[in-house]
C-alpha positions in Angstrom: 0.0 0.0 0.0 1.4 3.4 -0.9 2.3 5.6 2.0 -0.2 8.4 1.2 -3.1 5.9 1.0 -2.1 4.2 4.3 -1.9 7.6 6.1 -5.4 8.5 4.9 -6.8 5.1 5.9 -5.3 5.4 9.4 -6.7 9.0 9.8 -10.2 8.0 8.6 -10.2 5.0 10.9 -9.0 7.0 13.9 -11.7 9.7 13.3 -14.4 7.0 13.0 -13.1 5.1 16.1 -12.9 8.2 18.3 -16.2 9.4 17.0 -17.9 6.2 17.9 -16.3 6.2 21.3 -17.7 9.7 22.3 -20.8 10.3 20.1 -24.2 9.7 21.6 -26.2 10.7 18.6 -27.4 7.6 16.7 -27.2 9.5 13.3 -23.6 10.5 14.0 -22.8 7.0 15.0 -24.1 5.7 11.8 -22.0 8.3 9.9 -18.9 7.2 11.8 -19.6 3.5 10.9 -19.9 4.5 7.3 -16.6 6.4 7.5 -15.0 3.2 9.0 -16.3 1.2 6.1 -15.0 3.7 3.6 -11.5 3.4 5.3 -11.7 -0.4 5.0 -12.6 -0.1 1.3 -9.8 2.2 0.5 -7.4 -0.1 2.3 -8.6 -3.1 0.3 -8.3 -1.2 -3.0 -4.6 -0.6 -2.3 -3.7 -3.9 -0.8 -4.5 -7.6 -1.1 -6.7 -7.6 2.0 -10.4 -8.4 1.8 -12.7 -5.4 2.7 -14.6 -7.5 5.2 -11.4 -8.6 7.0 -10.1 -5.0 7.1 -13.4 -3.7 8.5 -13.5 -6.5 11.1 -10.0 -5.4 12.2 -11.1 -1.8 12.5 -14.2 -2.7 14.3 -12.2 -4.4 17.0 -10.6 -1.1 17.9 -12.6 0.9 20.4 -12.2 4.0 22.5 -10.0 7.0 21.7 -7.6 6.1 18.8 -4.0 6.1 19.8 -0.8 4.5 18.3 -0.1 0.8 19.2 3.0 0.0 21.3 5.5 -2.7 20.6 8.6 -3.7 22.6 12.0 -5.0 21.5 14.9 -6.2 23.5 18.5 -5.7 22.6 19.9 -8.3 25.1 23.6 -8.8 25.2 25.8 -11.6 26.5 29.1 -11.3 28.3 30.9 -11.1 25.0 28.9 -8.1 23.8 26.9 -10.1 21.3 23.2 -9.4 20.8 20.5 -12.0 21.1 18.3 -12.5 18.0 15.5 -14.9 17.1 14.3 -16.2 13.8 10.6 -15.5 13.3 8.3 -18.3 12.1 6.0 -16.0 10.2 8.6 -14.9 7.7 11.7 -17.0 8.5 13.8 -13.9 9.2 15.8 -12.6 12.1 14.7 -10.0 14.7 15.4 -8.8 18.2 13.0 -10.6 20.5 9.8 -8.6 21.2 6.1 -8.1 20.3 3.1 -6.1 21.3 2.9 -4.6 24.8 0.3 -6.3 26.9 -2.4 -4.6 29.0 -1.8 -4.5 32.8 2.0 -5.1 32.3 4.6 -2.3 32.3 6.8 -2.2 29.2 9.9 -3.5 31.0 8.0 -6.6 32.2 6.5 -7.1 28.7 10.0 -7.2 27.1 11.4 -9.6 29.7 8.4 -11.9 29.0 8.9 -11.7 25.3 12.6 -12.6 25.6 11.8 -15.6 27.8 9.0 -16.9 25.5 10.9 -16.4 22.2 14.4 -17.3 23.2 14.4 -19.2 26.5 16.7 -16.6 28.2 16.1 -14.6 31.3 17.1 -10.9 31.1 17.4 -7.8 33.2 16.3 -4.5 31.7 19.1 -1.9 32.0 17.8 1.0 29.9 15.1 2.4 27.7 17.3 3.1 24.7 14.7 4.3 22.1 11.1 5.1 21.4 10.8 4.9 17.6 8.0 6.0 15.3 7.8 3.0 13.0 6.8 5.2 10.0 10.1 7.2 10.3 12.3 4.1 10.2 11.4 2.4 7.0 9.7 -0.7 8.5 8.1 -2.8 5.8 5.4 -3.9 5.3 3.8 -1.0 7.1 1.1 -1.8 9.6 -2.5 -0.7 9.3 -2.2 1.1 12.6 0.4 3.7 13.7 3.0 2.1 15.8 5.6 3.2 18.5 8.4 0.8 19.1 10.2 0.8 22.5 13.7 -0.6 22.4 15.3 -1.8 25.7 18.9 -2.6 26.5 19.0 -5.8 28.5 21.6 -8.1 30.1 21.4 -11.9 29.9 21.0 -13.4 33.4 20.5 -17.0 32.7 18.5 -19.6 30.8 19.3 -21.5 27.6 18.5 -21.1 23.9 15.0 -22.5 23.4 12.8 -21.3 20.5 9.2 -20.6 21.3 5.9 -20.9 19.5 6.7 -17.9 17.3 10.4 -18.5 16.7 12.4 -21.3 15.1 16.0 -20.4 16.0 18.0 -18.5 18.6 21.4 -17.0 18.1 23.9 -14.4 19.3 25.6 -12.0 16.8 28.5 -9.6 16.9 28.1 -6.1 15.5 30.1 -7.0 12.5 28.3 -10.2 11.8 24.6 -9.4 11.9 22.2 -11.5 9.8 21.4 -10.1 6.4 17.9 -11.5 6.3 16.2 -9.3 8.9 12.5 -9.2 9.6 12.1 -5.5 8.5 8.6 -5.1 9.8 10.0 -5.7 13.3 13.6 -4.3 13.2 16.0 -2.5 10.9 19.8 -2.9 10.7 20.4 0.8 11.7 18.3 0.2 14.9 20.4 -2.8 15.9 23.6 -1.0 15.3 22.3 1.9 17.4 21.6 -0.6 20.2 25.2 -1.7 20.2 26.2 1.9 20.7 23.8 2.2 23.7 25.3 -1.0 25.1 28.9 0.3 24.8 27.9 3.7 26.1 25.3 3.4 28.8 25.1 7.1 29.4 23.8 7.9 26.0 20.4 9.6 26.2 17.4 7.7 24.9 16.6 8.2 21.2 13.1 9.3 20.2 11.1 9.6 17.0 
């Protein structure tokens, strides 16, 4: 989907979602539902998604529309190598992570994701970055606006053990990163930046 169309779809969907959350007028509510359907049709016209599936996805979103939040762990071993996992969905490598869960602070979310995807226990040392996914070239782009939180972590224990969403676990040095990255999840320049944060803990957190 072209960038401009996706931005329009997101904006229309957000207006409809927020309007449905706060409007008490039945006629306005119907207009917002029509607007949501229009956003779904635009999305389907510029992608391979079925209109009904897109509208179902939009319908599941309620309340005031805000960006979604994902977490990623840059977890380093004693030799300064970063922990990475191979995703089963696309067969490519990524830093461990996923969507942040309700009722869990981000630091606990990222610890859980590392455990589930790699088998290792980690300690969070630092929030290294809050990235706007649209500004970092993630592909394919998500139907919703996404903020990505990157944490620097230290390996405490455990052993390599792929999870339900991963097929392989490995450690990589800065000069030997995998070339087949899962670009919707992580970009090479982001991983390289995490090495800089690991080497220089006093660096301020990145944003945007």
